[in-house]
N, C-alpha and C positions, 0 to 999 in steps of 0.2 A: 354588641365585642361577636367575631367573628378566630378560626382559628385560622396563623397562617398559611397552612400545610395542607389541611383535608379543605378548609374552607366552609366548614361545619360555623352555626350557629348559636350562639348560646347569650338566653338574658342577662340583661344587669345583674352587676355582684357576683358570675364566672370568672377570673382570669386567668381559668387553666385547662387549655383543649385533654378533657378526662381522656380520648382517645390515643393523638399526637405530647400529653404531659410537655407542652406548648405553649409562652402564652401567649393569652389573647392578647389581641388589631381593633380599634376602630373600625378602621375598615374594610368590607369585602376584599381577599385577593383576590384582582382579577389574575381570567385563568384567555388562555389563546387554544379559543376552536377550532379542529380543523370543521373545510366544509364540504364532505362527498359530494361528488361531482355525480348529479344522476347521466349516467350509463346508459344506453341502445343494448340489452341482456335479446339474445338471439340464444332459439332450442334449438338444441350442438344434440339432442337424445333424448328419447322416450325408454326409461331402464323399469324393466317391470324385478331385475331378480335387486333383494334390495344386499347384496356379498354386495357384486358388481357398483349397486351405486356407494357402497362402499369407499372400495376401490377408488372406482376416480374422482371420487368431492376425494380424500386424501393424492391421488397423483397430481390434480389439480393445485390443490394448495399447494403441494412441495415449489408445483412450479410457479411458483407464487398471480395465479391467475384466479383472480375470480369469478365465485359461480352462483350460483342460485339453482340449488336444487327445488321446483314448485312445487307445489303438491304433497313433496313429501310427512309434512309436520299436519296431517288432512287424513292416513291414510288406512290413517285403527280409529279415523270418530267412529265412522257412519258401519254399518249390518255387522256383515261377521269377519269384517279388515280387508285384507291382505290370504284367506283363507280361498286355495285354489289355484289363484292365479298372480302369487306376485304382485301383487298389489291391487285396491281396493275398486271394486265396478265400480260402485258410481265420482272417486272419480281420476278417474281414469292413473295410467303406473308415472314414474315423476316425469318431471321435463326437466333435461337438465339445463342450463342457461348459464352462458358468460357473455362476456358487454363481446360486440360485434367487431373490434378490432386487433382480440385474441378466438376466432376461432380458427383462425386455421391451426396454431399454435397448442393450441386443449382439442381436435380434432386433431389432429397428430397424435400424441400421446392416446390416450382414448384408442386409435388402432395398433399404437405397439403393448394395451394389456391385450384387446382380443386375441393378440397373435400371440401372448403367451401363454392365451390361457387355457387350463387343461381339459386333451378331451372329453 
């Protein structure tokens, strides 16, 4: 038995989904899954300033440019973390990467951020 709304599977004997409060059906619902296309990512900046990284990610997201902040998740895992340098000396600065076809757009946005940055 399956919930037609959320897809949860139930043992025989149940007739309603506990979460959705809808009647169960015999067949599992079909789900359309969008397959992500692999894109070649290119490093456009190595960033040690965490505040600048947050702004850059926000600007890229607002522009609809997919990005990867390589090494961001491991900055605080080793030794002293970001103390002193702004980045972990073990993992090095965060590499901001975007798909090759969006490099020019992303670089232009980052240049605009740097131009408006306070002295």
